[in-house]
C-alpha positions as CSV (number, residue, x, y, z in Angstrom):
1,A,0.0,0.0,0.0
2,L,2.8,2.4,0.8
3,A,4.3,2.0,-2.7
4,S,0.9,2.5,-4.3
5,L,0.3,5.6,-2.2
6,S,3.6,7.0,-3.5
7,V,2.6,6.4,-7.1
8,V,-0.7,8.0,-6.6
9,R,1.0,11.0,-4.8
10,G,3.3,11.4,-7.8
11,A,0.3,11.5,-10.1
12,V,-1.5,14.0,-7.9
13,E,1.6,16.3,-8.0
14,R,1.7,16.1,-11.8
15,C,-2.0,17.0,-11.9
16,Y,-1.2,20.0,-9.7
17,L,1.3,21.2,-12.3
18,A,-1.3,20.7,-15.1
19,I,-3.9,22.6,-13.2
20,P,-1.7,25.5,-12.0
21,A,-1.5,26.0,-8.3
22,T,-4.4,23.8,-7.1
23,Y,-5.2,20.2,-6.2
24,I,-8.9,20.8,-6.7
25,G,-9.9,18.7,-9.6
26,C,-7.2,16.1,-9.0
27,L,-9.2,13.0,-8.3
28,I,-8.3,9.3,-8.1
29,T,-10.4,8.8,-11.2
30,N,-8.7,11.3,-13.5
31,L,-5.0,10.9,-12.7
32,D,-2.4,9.7,-15.2
33,V,-2.1,6.4,-13.4
34,E,-4.6,3.6,-12.9
35,N,-6.3,3.4,-9.5
36,P,-4.2,0.6,-7.8
37,G,-7.3,-0.7,-6.1
38,T,-8.7,-1.9,-9.4
39,S,-5.7,-4.1,-10.2
40,P,-6.3,-7.8,-10.1
41,G,-5.6,-9.2,-6.7
42,A,-5.5,-5.8,-5.0
43,R,-5.6,-5.8,-1.2
44,F,-6.5,-2.2,-0.7
45,A,-9.1,0.3,-2.0
46,Y,-7.8,3.8,-2.7
47,S,-9.7,7.1,-2.3
48,M,-8.9,10.8,-2.2
49,G,-10.4,13.7,-0.3
50,S,-9.9,17.1,1.2
51,Q,-8.5,18.6,-2.1
52,S,-7.7,22.3,-1.8
53,A,-5.3,24.7,-3.3
54,T,-2.6,23.6,-0.8
55,G,-3.3,19.9,0.0
56,Y,-5.1,16.6,-0.3
57,T,-5.6,13.3,1.4
58,I,-5.0,9.8,-0.1
59,R,-6.4,6.8,1.9
60,A,-5.8,3.1,1.4
61,T,-8.3,0.9,3.1
62,R,-7.6,-2.8,3.5
63,N,-10.2,-5.0,1.9
64,T,-11.3,-8.4,3.1
65,T,-9.2,-10.4,0.5
66,D,-7.0,-13.0,2.1
67,G,-8.3,-12.4,5.6
68,G,-8.0,-8.6,5.5
69,D,-10.3,-6.8,8.1
70,G,-11.9,-4.4,5.6
71,T,-11.5,-1.3,7.9
72,S,-7.7,-0.7,8.6
73,T,-6.4,2.3,6.7
74,I,-3.2,4.1,5.8
75,T,-3.6,7.8,5.1
76,L,-1.2,10.2,3.5
77,T,-1.9,13.9,4.0
78,Q,-0.3,16.7,2.0
79,S,-0.7,20.1,3.4
80,A,1.2,23.4,3.4
81,A,3.1,22.1,6.4
82,G,4.3,19.0,4.5
83,V,3.5,15.3,4.3
84,T,2.2,13.1,7.1
85,R,1.2,9.5,7.2
86,A,-1.1,7.8,9.7
87,G,-2.6,4.3,10.2
88,T,-5.6,2.9,11.8
89,G,-6.5,-0.7,12.9
90,K,-3.7,-3.1,11.9
91,F,-1.6,-0.2,10.6
92,I,-1.8,2.1,13.7
93,G,2.0,2.2,14.0
94,I,2.5,3.8,10.6
95,K,3.8,7.4,11.0
């Protein structure tokens, strides 16, 4: 999930450059990479939110494939202050 979050983040940053000076309009569905959650055998669903001129959030939620709990998440947040990561459930130790 961390590698996929990095790929999506890179695509969001390229979107930011194409839509000068804003992340508004940069959605998981219109980036220049495929949503990693739609890949065969994917273990996470990916979503985006909180897009603004200065930031966004990308969330990976573990699905129930191969015993996943369907609720644990890893969140990457980009803001004017920088990038932070956080986890819930099985991923609570991610920072």
